All heavy atoms as an XYZ file, in Angstrom:
941
protein
N       0.474    -82.576    136.211
C       1.469    -82.133    137.179
C       0.818    -82.078    138.573
O      -0.279    -81.586    138.732
C       2.020    -80.782    136.769
C       3.115    -80.285    137.615
S       3.653    -78.740    136.878
C       5.272    -78.674    137.369
N       1.483    -82.577    139.546
C       0.949    -82.622    140.895
C       0.945    -81.222    141.511
O       1.859    -80.443    141.279
C       1.764    -83.572    141.765
N      -0.082    -80.959    142.258
C      -0.139    -79.679    142.959
C       0.683    -79.758    144.245
O       0.626    -80.741    144.950
C      -1.575    -79.311    143.271
C      -2.382    -78.964    142.074
C      -3.737    -78.514    142.519
N      -4.413    -77.955    141.389
C      -5.402    -77.098    141.488
N      -5.837    -76.732    142.661
N      -5.975    -76.637    140.406
N       1.378    -78.680    144.512
C       2.168    -78.597    145.755
C       1.677    -77.386    146.513
O       1.590    -76.280    145.954
C       3.671    -78.472    145.427
C       4.485    -78.339    146.688
C       4.132    -79.654    144.594
N       1.379    -77.606    147.772
C       0.925    -76.472    148.582
C       2.097    -75.525    148.821
O       3.263    -75.956    148.875
C       0.400    -76.968    149.923
C      -0.832    -77.830    149.781
C      -1.400    -78.191    151.119
N      -0.349    -78.396    152.126
C      -0.453    -79.119    153.180
N      -1.603    -79.740    153.427
N       0.516    -79.223    154.041
N       1.819    -74.257    148.973
C       2.872    -73.280    149.160
C       3.678    -73.513    150.433
O       4.873    -73.362    150.422
C       2.308    -71.858    149.161
C       1.838    -71.433    147.802
C       1.812    -69.925    147.726
C       1.324    -69.484    146.389
N       2.329    -68.941    145.550
N       3.041    -73.899    151.493
C       3.786    -74.120    152.735
C       4.719    -75.314    152.608
O       5.819    -75.292    153.083
C       2.869    -74.264    153.948
C       1.890    -75.404    153.804
O       1.646    -75.824    152.661
O       1.378    -75.880    154.834
N       4.315    -76.374    151.885
C       5.194    -77.523    151.723
C       6.323    -77.199    150.743
O       7.427    -77.667    150.904
C       4.440    -78.755    151.268
O       3.875    -78.545    149.980
N       6.046    -76.347    149.764
C       7.094    -75.925    148.832
C       8.160    -75.119    149.562
O       9.357    -75.331    149.346
C       6.468    -75.132    147.701
C       7.457    -74.600    146.643
C       8.187    -75.752    145.981
C       6.705    -73.786    145.612
N       7.720    -74.236    150.443
C       8.679    -73.431    151.205
C       9.525    -74.326    152.113
O      10.744    -74.127    152.268
C       7.935    -72.383    152.025
N       8.884    -75.325    152.697
C       9.607    -76.280    153.546
C      10.621    -77.025    152.742
O      11.797    -77.195    153.148
C       8.630    -77.249    154.211
O       7.672    -76.531    154.958
C       9.325    -78.232    155.090
N      10.246    -77.471    151.564
C      11.194    -78.182    150.688
C      12.351    -77.298    150.255
O      13.510    -77.737    150.215
C      10.464    -78.729    149.449
C       9.485    -79.892    149.720
C       8.718    -80.220    148.437
C      10.240    -81.097    150.210
N      12.056    -76.052    149.994
C      13.119    -75.113    149.606
C      14.088    -74.886    150.751
O      15.304    -74.807    150.536
C      12.525    -73.806    149.122
C      11.846    -73.926    147.752
C      11.095    -72.691    147.354
O      10.621    -71.926    148.217
N      10.938    -72.492    146.059
N      13.596    -74.784    151.981
C      14.484    -74.642    153.116
C      15.362    -75.899    153.318
O      16.558    -75.806    153.559
C      13.674    -74.400    154.407
C      13.272    -72.947    154.600
C      12.745    -72.675    156.015
N      11.619    -73.514    156.416
C      10.355    -73.277    156.133
N      10.020    -72.187    155.464
N       9.404    -74.102    156.539
N      14.751    -77.065    153.171
C      15.518    -78.297    153.274
C      16.596    -78.408    152.183
O      17.689    -78.863    152.464
C      14.594    -79.521    153.187
C      13.743    -79.705    154.435
C      12.906    -80.907    154.296
N      12.031    -81.068    155.458
C      11.078    -81.966    155.536
N      10.851    -82.782    154.538
N      10.322    -82.063    156.618
N      16.221    -77.976    150.996
C      17.185    -77.990    149.895
C      18.369    -77.051    150.188
O      19.512    -77.425    149.977
C      16.513    -77.551    148.585
C      17.471    -77.549    147.405
C      16.809    -76.999    146.151
O      16.011    -76.035    146.264
O      17.117    -77.516    145.068
N      18.078    -75.875    150.708
C      19.137    -74.937    151.046
C      20.067    -75.518    152.123
O      21.279    -75.365    152.048
C      18.527    -73.611    151.522
N      19.479    -76.201    153.123
C      20.282    -76.802    154.173
C      21.153    -77.882    153.587
O      22.358    -78.000    153.898
C      19.363    -77.352    155.291
C      18.721    -76.183    156.051
C      20.145    -78.262    156.242
C      17.608    -76.607    156.996
N      20.594    -78.731    152.711
C      21.387    -79.787    152.094
C      22.507    -79.241    151.220
O      23.623    -79.783    151.232
C      20.470    -80.704    151.250
C      19.547    -81.602    152.050
C      18.580    -82.344    151.130
C      20.363    -82.598    152.868
N      22.246    -78.160    150.500
C      23.303    -77.544    149.691
C      24.420    -77.016    150.560
O      25.607    -77.147    150.238
C      22.749    -76.404    148.815
C      22.107    -76.888    147.545
C      20.920    -76.349    147.106
C      22.698    -77.887    146.758
C      20.328    -76.772    145.927
C      22.124    -78.297    145.583
C      20.932    -77.766    145.153
N      24.084    -76.446    151.686
C      25.096    -75.934    152.619
C      25.942    -77.094    153.173
O      27.162    -77.006    153.259
C      24.441    -75.134    153.737
N      25.283    -78.183    153.565
C      25.994    -79.353    154.093
C      26.889    -79.945    152.989
O      28.008    -80.338    153.286
C      25.027    -80.395    154.608
C      24.348    -79.997    155.896
C      23.366    -81.047    156.369
C      22.719    -80.645    157.668
N      21.779    -81.665    158.161
N      26.392    -79.998    151.794
C      27.199    -80.522    150.653
C      28.433    -79.679    150.416
O      29.524    -80.188    150.176
C      26.323    -80.626    149.411
C      27.015    -81.169    148.156
C      27.509    -82.597    148.368
C      26.060    -81.085    146.984
N      28.300    -78.367    150.516
C      29.439    -77.480    150.319
C      30.474    -77.727    151.421
O      31.674    -77.735    151.125
C      28.985    -76.027    150.367
N      30.047    -77.945    152.630
C      30.974    -78.210    153.726
C      31.696    -79.532    153.493
O      32.922    -79.631    153.659
C      30.228    -78.238    155.087
C      31.129    -78.771    156.183
C      29.754    -76.836    155.438
N      30.967    -80.559    153.070
C      31.573    -81.862    152.798
C      32.579    -81.763    151.657
O      33.696    -82.287    151.742
C      30.474    -82.900    152.480
C      31.061    -84.184    151.920
C      29.640    -83.184    153.706
N      32.239    -81.050    150.594
C      33.152    -80.914    149.461
C      34.433    -80.165    149.909
O      35.523    -80.517    149.487
C      32.493    -80.153    148.318
C      31.490    -80.991    147.574
C      30.872    -80.247    146.450
N      30.038    -81.098    145.656
C      29.062    -80.690    144.888
N      28.826    -79.403    144.773
N      28.350    -81.553    144.195
N      34.288    -79.142    150.750
C      35.441    -78.411    151.228
C      36.345    -79.346    152.074
O      37.570    -79.324    151.903
C      34.994    -77.225    152.069
C      36.132    -76.374    152.569
C      35.655    -75.216    153.420
C      36.831    -74.456    153.951
N      36.493    -73.585    155.033
N      35.763    -80.164    152.926
C      36.535    -81.084    153.733
C      37.253    -82.105    152.880
O      38.388    -82.467    153.149
C      35.631    -81.799    154.762
C      35.135    -80.904    155.862
C      36.300    -80.513    156.756
C      35.818    -79.735    157.946
N      36.907    -79.200    158.749
N      36.584    -82.573    151.827
C      37.229    -83.540    150.911
C      38.456    -82.884    150.259
O      39.504    -83.504    150.191
C      36.218    -84.033    149.840
C      35.210    -84.975    150.481
C      36.945    -84.713    148.683
C      34.084    -85.364    149.570
N      38.291    -81.673    149.773
C      39.452    -80.963    149.160
C      40.569    -80.774    150.152
O      41.730    -81.018    149.820
C      39.002    -79.636    148.593
C      38.322    -79.702    147.243
C      38.185    -78.330    146.608
N      37.416    -77.394    147.392
C      36.108    -77.254    147.355
N      35.397    -77.973    146.538
N      35.504    -76.376    148.123
N      40.237    -80.354    151.370
C      41.270    -80.127    152.391
C      41.979    -81.456    152.723
O      43.206    -81.462    152.840
C      40.668    -79.563    153.662
C      40.182    -78.135    153.514
C      39.390    -77.638    154.714
O      39.111    -78.448    155.628
O      39.039    -76.447    154.723
N      41.222    -82.512    152.880
C      41.822    -83.834    153.164
C      42.711    -84.286    152.033
O      43.815    -84.770    152.249
C      40.711    -84.862    153.431
O      39.864    -84.394    154.472
C      41.292    -86.219    153.767
N      42.237    -84.109    150.811
C      43.028    -84.535    149.664
C      44.334    -83.750    149.558
O      45.372    -84.325    149.339
C      42.223    -84.393    148.365
C      42.960    -84.951    147.196
C      43.076    -86.341    147.035
C      43.620    -84.129    146.298
C      43.782    -86.864    145.983
C      44.313    -84.643    145.254
C      44.409    -86.025    145.100
O      45.131    -86.545    144.052
N      44.268    -82.470    149.777
C      45.481    -81.655    149.710
C      46.462    -82.071    150.805
O      47.651    -82.198    150.582
C      45.137    -80.141    149.790
C      46.381    -79.305    150.011
C      44.425    -79.712    148.512
N      45.947    -82.321    152.003
C      46.811    -82.725    153.123
C      47.446    -84.087    152.848
O      48.642    -84.280    153.067
C      46.032    -82.764    154.410
N      46.649    -85.038    152.346
C      47.189    -86.367    152.050
C      48.163    -86.311    150.919
O      49.180    -87.002    150.934
C      46.069    -87.337    151.708
C      45.265    -87.809    152.881
C      44.201    -88.806    152.515
O      44.062    -89.158    151.321
O      43.481    -89.225    153.430
N      47.898    -85.486    149.901
C      48.805    -85.392    148.791
C      50.138    -84.759    149.194
O      51.209    -85.147    148.725
C      48.182    -84.622    147.621
O      47.897    -83.313    148.021
N      50.081    -83.801    150.099
C      51.324    -83.197    150.595
C      52.148    -84.211    151.384
O      53.386    -84.292    151.232
C      51.012    -81.975    151.460
N      51.474    -85.030    152.182
C      52.156    -86.079    152.941
C      52.761    -87.102    152.019
O      53.920    -87.543    152.203
C      51.210    -86.724    153.933
N      52.055    -87.516    151.013
C      52.562    -88.491    150.050
C      53.708    -87.909    149.234
O      54.677    -88.617    148.931
C      51.435    -88.974    149.116
N      53.588    -86.652    148.904
C      54.651    -86.003    148.135
C      55.947    -85.936    148.962
O      57.019    -86.072    148.439
C      54.190    -84.587    147.767
C      54.748    -84.107    146.465
C      54.189    -82.772    146.013
N      54.195    -81.764    147.059
C      53.127    -81.079    147.426
N      51.972    -81.276    146.875
N      53.204    -80.141    148.385
N      55.805    -85.778    150.264
C      56.991    -85.719    151.129
C      57.692    -87.070    151.192
O      58.915    -87.131    151.360
C      56.594    -85.272    152.531
N      56.949    -88.153    150.998
C      57.539    -89.491    151.010
C      58.303    -89.815    149.751
O      59.174    -90.692    149.754
C      56.447    -90.557    151.202
C      55.754    -90.545    152.518
C      54.717    -91.625    152.543
C      53.762    -91.457    153.695
N      52.663    -92.417    153.638
N      57.953    -89.154    148.640
C      58.545    -89.489    147.373
C      59.944    -88.877    147.218
O      60.122    -87.674    147.411
C      57.675    -88.981    146.222
C      56.307    -89.619    146.079
C      55.525    -88.935    145.001
C      56.453    -91.110    145.788
N      60.964    -89.663    146.854
C      62.297    -89.102    146.683
C      62.402    -88.166    145.499
O      63.186    -87.241    145.498
C      63.158    -90.347    146.480
C      62.228    -91.403    146.007
C      60.899    -91.079    146.610
N      61.567    -88.364    144.481
C      61.669    -87.510    143.288
C      60.664    -86.381    143.267
O      60.391    -85.820    142.225
C      61.526    -88.399    142.044
C      60.233    -89.172    142.047
C      60.416    -90.629    141.686
O      61.182    -90.955    140.787
O      59.737    -91.449    142.316
N      60.112    -86.053    144.397
C      59.043    -85.038    144.476
C      59.554    -83.616    144.306
O      58.774    -82.692    144.364
C      58.290    -85.172    145.783
N      60.846    -83.429    144.080
C      61.347    -82.082    143.918
C      61.128    -81.549    142.501
O      61.510    -80.422    142.189
C      62.875    -82.062    144.231
C      63.664    -83.008    143.377
O      63.073    -83.973    142.863
O      64.869    -82.800    143.242
N      60.515    -82.347    141.653
C      60.196    -81.937    140.297
C      59.253    -80.721    140.326
O      58.378    -80.634    141.184
C      59.515    -83.108    139.580
C      59.133    -82.799    138.161
O      59.822    -82.004    137.523
O      58.148    -83.357    137.689
N      59.423    -79.797    139.387
C      58.599    -78.587    139.373
C      57.157    -78.894    138.973
O      56.274    -78.092    139.220
C      59.208    -77.523    138.428
C      60.533    -77.032    138.945
C      59.313    -78.060    137.025
N      56.908    -80.032    138.397
C      55.572    -80.399    137.956
C      54.709    -80.886    139.121
O      53.471    -80.811    139.060
C      55.639    -81.497    136.892
O      56.605    -81.112    135.891
C      54.324    -81.674    136.189
N      55.304    -81.392    140.170
C      54.551    -81.971    141.298
C      53.537    -80.999    141.904
O      52.389    -81.379    142.082
C      55.497    -82.505    142.343
N      53.914    -79.743    142.222
C      52.899    -78.836    142.779
C      51.774    -78.545    141.810
O      50.612    -78.425    142.228
C      53.694    -77.572    143.077
C      55.125    -77.968    143.095
C      55.230    -79.149    142.216
N      52.067    -78.495    140.515
C      51.030    -78.262    139.524
C      50.079    -79.427    139.499
O      48.835    -79.232    139.448
C      51.651    -78.041    138.114
C      50.586    -77.951    137.047
C      52.508    -76.791    138.103
N      50.596    -80.640    139.571
C      49.743    -81.832    139.540
C      48.824    -81.896    140.760
O      47.674    -82.292    140.643
C      50.576    -83.118    139.480
C      51.184    -83.347    138.098
S      49.949    -83.451    136.793
C      49.127    -84.971    137.199
N      49.283    -81.451    141.906
C      48.451    -81.434    143.103
C      47.307    -80.465    142.893
O      46.153    -80.753    143.220
C      49.287    -81.064    144.341
C      50.402    -82.090    144.569
C      48.402    -80.939    145.573
C      49.933    -83.514    144.706
N      47.592    -79.305    142.321
C      46.536    -78.321    142.056
C      45.563    -78.855    140.998
O      44.353    -78.645    141.088
C      47.160    -77.024    141.566
C      47.924    -76.269    142.627
C      48.627    -75.058    142.076
O      48.762    -74.889    140.864
N      49.109    -74.206    142.958
N      46.093    -79.555    140.002
C      45.246    -80.132    138.955
C      44.281    -81.134    139.574
O      43.082    -81.118    139.303
C      46.115    -80.773    137.838
C      45.271    -81.635    136.926
C      46.812    -79.701    137.045
N      44.788    -82.020    140.405
C      43.950    -83.045    141.015
C      42.911    -82.422    141.918
O      41.792    -82.927    142.022
C      44.802    -84.042    141.761
C      45.649    -84.968    140.892
C      46.499    -85.877    141.763
C      44.799    -85.754    139.932
N      43.268    -81.354    142.606
C      42.301    -80.663    143.470
C      41.171    -80.049    142.637
O      40.054    -79.967    143.069
C      42.986    -79.608    144.287
N      41.494    -79.621    141.396
C      40.505    -78.990    140.542
C      39.588    -79.985    139.862
O      38.482    -79.660    139.483
C      41.212    -78.133    139.463
N      40.059    -81.239    139.686
C      39.281    -82.250    138.989
C      38.323    -82.952    139.954
O      38.490    -82.904    141.168
C      40.215    -83.271    138.343
C      41.084    -82.765    137.218
C      42.098    -83.816    136.808
C      40.246    -82.336    136.012
N      37.355    -83.641    139.418
C      36.418    -84.391    140.211
C      37.018    -85.724    140.700
O      38.231    -85.911    140.662
N      36.180    -86.610    141.140
C      36.655    -87.888    141.683
C      37.218    -88.799    140.625
O      38.146    -89.519    140.851
N      36.629    -88.768    139.409
C      37.140    -89.534    138.283
C      37.451    -88.599    137.130
O      36.733    -87.610    136.929
C      36.140    -90.600    137.849
C      35.928    -91.687    138.831
C      35.083    -92.819    138.264
O      34.599    -92.762    137.146
N      34.864    -93.835    139.074
N      38.463    -88.929    136.370
C      38.897    -88.057    135.288
C      39.712    -88.862    134.286
O      40.194    -89.946    134.595
C      39.715    -86.877    135.834
C      40.698    -87.323    136.912
C      41.947    -87.772    136.605
C      40.322    -87.255    138.251
C      42.813    -88.215    137.574
C      41.194    -87.682    139.238
C      42.451    -88.166    138.917
N      39.893    -88.312    133.109
C      40.713    -88.947    132.092
C      42.077    -88.308    132.039
O      42.284    -87.212    132.576
C      40.079    -88.828    130.702
O      40.039    -87.432    130.340
C      38.652    -89.413    130.678
N      42.999    -89.008    131.408
C      44.344    -88.471    131.245
C      44.277    -87.191    130.409
O      45.008    -86.215    130.716
C      45.242    -89.502    130.537
N      43.382    -87.139    129.449
C      43.233    -85.905    128.636
C      42.791    -84.723    129.476
O      43.267    -83.596    129.289
C      42.252    -86.159    127.480
N      41.893    -84.963    130.442
C      41.455    -83.892    131.328
C      42.595    -83.403    132.199
O      42.720    -82.209    132.488
C      40.279    -84.355    132.194
C      39.019    -84.607    131.401
C      37.946    -85.285    132.245
O      38.249    -85.929    133.219
O      36.760    -85.124    131.863
N      43.415    -84.324    132.646
C      44.593    -83.947    133.468
C      45.504    -83.031    132.671
O      45.907    -81.969    133.147
C      45.370    -85.209    133.942
C      44.533    -85.993    134.960
C      46.697    -84.802    134.543
C      45.144    -87.329    135.314
N      45.820    -83.442    131.444
C      46.736    -82.650    130.632
C      46.158    -81.280    130.277
O      46.846    -80.279    130.319
C      47.128    -83.409    129.368
C      47.884    -84.664    129.647
C      47.515    -85.857    129.088
C      48.990    -84.645    130.500
C      48.231    -87.026    129.340
C      49.698    -85.803    130.767
C      49.315    -86.985    130.197
N      44.864    -81.240    129.952
C      44.233    -79.969    129.585
C      44.221    -79.004    130.778
O      44.537    -77.816    130.638
C      42.812    -80.212    129.097
N      43.904    -79.522    131.954
C      43.867    -78.675    133.153
C      45.260    -78.202    133.515
O      45.470    -77.042    133.872
C      43.265    -79.456    134.341
O      41.980    -79.970    133.926
C      43.060    -78.569    135.543
N      46.250    -79.095    133.391
C      47.638    -78.705    133.688
C      48.135    -77.638    132.720
O      48.844    -76.721    133.138
C      48.554    -79.937    133.649
N      47.791    -77.769    131.474
C      48.220    -76.770    130.477
C      47.607    -75.406    130.767
O      48.221    -74.368    130.511
C      47.817    -77.228    129.056
C      48.741    -78.233    128.481
C      50.085    -77.620    128.181
C      50.939    -78.527    127.368
N      52.273    -77.991    127.166
N      46.376    -75.378    131.280
C      45.739    -74.111    131.640
C      46.470    -73.460    132.823
O      46.645    -72.235    132.856
C      44.272    -74.328    132.002
C      43.375    -74.606    130.828
C      41.958    -74.821    131.291
C      41.065    -75.298    130.163
N      39.737    -75.685    130.621
N      46.877    -74.281    133.790
C      47.536    -73.751    134.966
C      48.995    -73.387    134.702
O      49.493    -72.439    135.277
C      47.463    -74.772    136.108
C      46.071    -74.980    136.652
S      46.074    -76.114    138.019
C      44.369    -76.075    138.479
N      49.645    -74.194    133.912
C      51.070    -73.957    133.625
C      51.335    -74.315    132.158
O      51.635    -75.462    131.819
C      51.948    -74.807    134.533
C      53.399    -74.465    134.412
C      54.235    -75.185    135.417
C      55.663    -74.847    135.097
N      56.622    -75.011    136.011
N      51.191    -73.340    131.251
C      51.277    -73.621    129.812
C      52.592    -74.215    129.355
O      52.667    -74.887    128.325
C      51.046    -72.256    129.182
C      50.360    -71.440    130.201
C      50.826    -71.949    131.523
N      53.675    -73.997    130.097
C      54.971    -74.521    129.672
C      55.247    -75.922    130.104
O      56.327    -76.465    129.918
C      56.083    -73.584    130.084
C      56.169    -73.405    131.579
O      55.155    -73.574    132.265
O      57.252    -73.063    132.092
N      54.264    -76.594    130.747
C      54.423    -77.997    131.165
C      54.460    -78.871    129.899
O      53.673    -78.711    128.980
C      53.214    -78.467    131.990
S      53.305    -78.032    133.709
N      55.404    -79.794    129.883
C      55.459    -80.704    128.745
C      54.810    -82.037    129.159
O      54.712    -82.397    130.338
C      56.891    -80.921    128.262
C      57.759    -81.538    129.323
O      57.902    -80.945    130.397
O      58.312    -82.616    129.048
N      54.373    -82.772    128.162
C      53.631    -84.008    128.387
C      54.477    -85.063    129.129
O      53.949    -85.788    129.972
C      53.172    -84.574    127.035
C      52.113    -85.600    127.110
C      51.537    -85.841    125.720
N      50.395    -86.692    125.751
C      49.147    -86.284    125.985
N      48.901    -85.035    126.196
N      48.153    -87.148    125.985
N      55.739    -85.118    128.862
C      56.597    -86.132    129.495
C      56.690    -85.899    130.999
O      56.565    -86.827    131.789
C      58.005    -86.096    128.883
C      58.918    -87.109    129.550
C      60.238    -87.154    128.865
N      60.011    -87.789    127.558
C      60.929    -87.929    126.642
N      62.121    -87.459    126.833
N      60.661    -88.517    125.522
N      56.883    -84.673    131.422
C      56.963    -84.391    132.867
C      55.617    -84.626    133.540
O      55.566    -85.072    134.704
C      57.500    -83.006    133.151
O      56.641    -82.026    132.605
N      54.527    -84.354    132.835
C      53.205    -84.644    133.396
C      52.988    -86.131    133.548
O      52.429    -86.589    134.556
C      52.100    -84.022    132.531
C      52.039    -82.491    132.539
C      51.017    -82.018    131.513
C      51.688    -81.974    133.907
N      53.437    -86.912    132.579
C      53.330    -88.374    132.682
C      54.149    -88.909    133.858
O      53.704    -89.801    134.591
C      53.795    -89.027    131.384
C      52.821    -88.972    130.216
C      53.464    -89.469    128.937
C      51.587    -89.796    130.515
N      55.359    -88.368    134.052
C      56.173    -88.785    135.182
C      55.470    -88.446    136.493
O      55.461    -89.225    137.423
C      57.538    -88.091    135.136
C      58.440    -88.631    134.068
C      59.778    -87.889    134.101
C      60.682    -88.380    133.006
N      61.973    -87.646    133.000
N      54.900    -87.273    136.581
C      54.179    -86.843    137.782
C      52.987    -87.757    138.038
O      52.709    -88.147    139.186
C      53.739    -85.392    137.683
N      52.257    -88.125    136.986
C      51.106    -89.043    137.131
C      51.581    -90.415    137.624
O      50.930    -91.017    138.484
C      50.375    -89.172    135.811
C      49.498    -87.996    135.481
S      48.706    -88.136    133.871
C      47.871    -89.672    134.007
N      52.689    -90.884    137.107
C      53.237    -92.176    137.564
C      53.625    -92.097    139.027
O      53.400    -93.054    139.783
C      54.431    -92.589    136.703
C      53.998    -93.018    135.309
O      52.862    -93.458    135.108
N      54.885    -92.865    134.355
N      54.226    -90.993    139.447
C      54.592    -90.848    140.868
C      53.353    -90.842    141.758
O      53.327    -91.432    142.819
C      55.412    -89.577    141.079
C      56.837    -89.709    140.686
C      57.673    -88.580    141.231
N      57.186    -87.257    140.859
C      57.518    -86.599    139.744
N      58.334    -87.139    138.877
N      57.056    -85.409    139.526
N      52.292    -90.148    141.297
C      51.048    -90.107    142.049
C      50.418    -91.499    142.162
O      49.866    -91.862    143.195
C      50.054    -89.130    141.413
C      50.441    -87.650    141.481
C      49.505    -86.815    140.657
C      50.483    -87.172    142.941
N      50.529    -92.297    141.095
C      50.024    -93.669    141.162
C      50.836    -94.505    142.153
O      50.284    -95.250    142.949
C      50.075    -94.312    139.775
C      48.933    -93.895    138.870
C      48.987    -94.608    137.535
O      49.891    -94.395    136.742
N      48.023    -95.462    137.316
N      52.177    -94.396    142.096
C      53.022    -95.152    143.008
C      52.784    -94.738    144.437
O      52.891    -95.550    145.363
C      54.498    -94.981    142.641
C      54.905    -95.710    141.400
C      56.404    -95.783    141.245
N      57.077    -94.496    141.342
C      57.348    -93.684    140.347
N      57.000    -94.005    139.119
N      57.958    -92.558    140.540
N      52.449    -93.470    144.651
C      52.200    -92.971    146.036
C      50.808    -93.372    146.509
O      50.487    -93.203    147.663
C      52.337    -91.461    146.083
N      49.988    -93.901    145.607
C      48.643    -94.322    145.985
C      47.644    -93.202    146.061
O      46.605    -93.326    146.678
N      47.928    -92.083    145.410
C      46.995    -90.955    145.448
C      45.951    -91.071    144.331
O      44.851    -90.550    144.498
C      47.790    -89.618    145.282
C      48.701    -89.398    146.471
S      49.805    -88.005    146.237
C      48.684    -86.709    145.949
N      46.330    -91.660    143.227
C      45.373    -91.896    142.132
C      45.553    -93.351    141.692
O      46.583    -93.946    141.938
C      45.562    -90.942    140.926
C      46.935    -91.120    140.285
C      45.292    -89.521    141.341
C      47.075    -90.351    138.995
N      44.512    -93.889    141.045
C      44.626    -95.241    140.486
C      43.959    -95.249    139.135
O      42.977    -94.548    138.912
C      44.050    -96.287    141.410
C      42.546    -96.214    141.596
C      42.046    -97.255    142.575
O      42.807    -97.957    143.207
N      40.754    -97.357    142.710
N      44.515    -96.054    138.256
C      43.950    -96.192    136.915
C      42.788    -97.163    136.991
O      42.937    -98.256    137.543
C      45.022    -96.697    135.958
C      44.565    -96.685    134.501
C      45.618    -97.263    133.569
C      46.723    -96.250    133.372
N      47.672    -96.678    132.346
N      41.635    -96.765    136.456
C      40.490    -97.658    136.502
C      40.204    -98.261    135.136
O      39.623    -99.342    135.067
C      39.231    -96.955    137.093
C      38.931    -95.640    136.388
C      39.379    -96.744    138.559
C      37.660    -94.975    136.871
N      40.588    -97.585    134.051
C      40.499    -98.189    132.720
C      41.718    -97.716    131.912
O      42.128    -96.562    132.010
C      39.249    -97.772    131.946
O      39.158    -96.387    131.803
C      37.978    -98.274    132.640
N      42.231    -98.635    131.108
C      43.402    -98.294    130.263
C      42.884    -97.579    129.040
O      41.764    -97.788    128.578
C      44.147    -99.566    129.891
N      43.703    -96.712    128.487
C      43.348    -96.025    127.270
C      43.501    -96.928    126.071
O      44.559    -97.517    125.861
N      42.430    -97.080    125.319
C      42.449    -97.947    124.112
C      41.586    -97.335    123.025
O      40.607    -96.660    123.309
C      41.907    -99.338    124.456
C      42.779   -100.108    125.399
C      42.337   -101.561    125.465
N      43.234   -102.257    126.403
C      42.808   -102.930    127.446
N      41.540   -103.013    127.703
N      43.669   -103.511    128.232
N      41.962    -97.637    121.794
C      41.163    -97.254    120.628
C      40.838    -95.750    120.618
O      39.718    -95.347    120.351
C      39.871    -98.063    120.539
C      40.154    -99.529    120.420
O      41.147    -99.933    119.813
N      39.255   -100.329    120.952
N      41.811    -94.937    120.933
C      41.609    -93.515    120.929
C      40.938    -92.924    122.138
O      40.715    -91.742    122.236
N      40.571    -93.760    123.091
C      39.984    -93.294    124.349
C      41.084    -93.153    125.388
O      41.875    -94.061    125.559
C      38.914    -94.284    124.842
C      37.756    -94.422    123.930
N      36.803    -93.424    123.779
C      37.385    -95.437    123.096
C      35.929    -93.830    122.882
N      36.245    -95.024    122.441
N      41.124    -92.022    126.083
C      42.164    -91.844    127.102
C      41.911    -92.707    128.340
O      40.773    -93.124    128.585
C      42.053    -90.347    127.459
C      40.667    -89.968    127.107
C      40.259    -90.842    125.951
N      42.973    -93.004    129.044
C      42.850    -93.767    130.284
C      42.029    -92.991    131.311
O      42.063    -91.756    131.321
C      44.245    -94.075    130.818
N      41.306    -93.699    132.136
C      40.519    -93.086    133.218
C      41.185    -93.366    134.554
O      41.671    -94.461    134.791
C      39.102    -93.607    133.238
C      38.281    -93.118    132.063
C      36.775    -93.303    132.304
N      36.277    -92.498    133.396
C      36.008    -91.196    133.338
N      36.261    -90.518    132.258
N      35.500    -90.584    134.373
N      41.169    -92.369    135.391
C      41.771    -92.457    136.720
C      40.734    -92.040    137.746
O      39.722    -91.386    137.405
C      42.976    -91.524    136.841
C      44.109    -91.890    135.929
C      44.171    -91.405    134.634
C      45.127    -92.741    136.370
C      45.229    -91.746    133.801
C      46.176    -93.084    135.542
C      46.213    -92.578    134.258
N      41.010    -92.351    139.015
C      40.192    -91.844    140.087
C      41.087    -91.537    141.275
O      42.147    -92.143    141.423
C      39.095    -92.820    140.493
C      39.545    -94.083    141.203
C      38.404    -94.987    141.574
O      37.220    -94.642    141.363
O      38.686    -96.074    142.094
N      40.631    -90.573    142.078
C      41.387    -90.225    143.289
C      41.194    -91.326    144.339
O      40.168    -91.969    144.406
C      40.866    -88.901    143.862
C      41.108    -87.723    142.964
C      40.485    -86.492    143.562
C      40.601    -85.328    142.623
N      39.906    -84.149    143.118
N      42.215    -91.521    145.150
C      42.148    -92.495    146.222
C      42.102    -91.760    147.532
O      43.017    -91.000    147.837
C      43.368    -93.446    146.184
C      43.350    -94.416    147.347
C      43.413    -94.207    144.845
N      41.045    -91.945    148.272
C      40.895    -91.308    149.567
C      41.134    -92.332    150.632
O      40.459    -93.359    150.713
C      39.522    -90.688    149.754
C      39.242    -89.552    148.794
C      38.486    -89.793    147.648
C      39.754    -88.328    149.035
C      38.240    -88.739    146.788
C      39.527    -87.293    148.137
C      38.766    -87.518    147.017
N      42.152    -92.122    151.456
C      42.463    -93.061    152.503
C      41.667    -92.677    153.747
O      41.585    -91.531    154.126
C      43.946    -93.031    152.792
C      44.749    -93.493    151.614
C      46.208    -93.396    151.841
C      46.914    -93.803    150.567
N      48.298    -93.415    150.557
N      41.093    -93.674    154.375
C      40.260    -93.418    155.586
C      41.077    -93.567    156.818
O      41.944    -94.244    157.001
C      39.074    -94.368    155.600
C      38.240    -94.268    154.384
N      37.384    -93.203    154.135
C      38.112    -95.060    153.310
C      36.780    -93.371    152.996
N      37.214    -94.484    152.457
């Protein structure tokens, strides 16, 4: 194992703390941007008056950049236990049509479909 001097270790720890703080700021900005874009896209959709739409926005904000359909459903059930699968599927289809999420792999052989968030620049 390589020896590290104490002064260089302290410097590295300070740099790490600064990077963690910057990463937290970036993650917060990503969430804020995603919520703002999703609200704008939801306003464009004629069928966005569905009660599942706000839950789906919260679900997407809670998930990472890529996720499976199973993760979407599990997270939605935790937030709103009375959500049914059909309304969640409709909400996911609306989000795809609005360009907020895109399917990156189809679900096959017992594996759920994978999606990713779309960030518009």
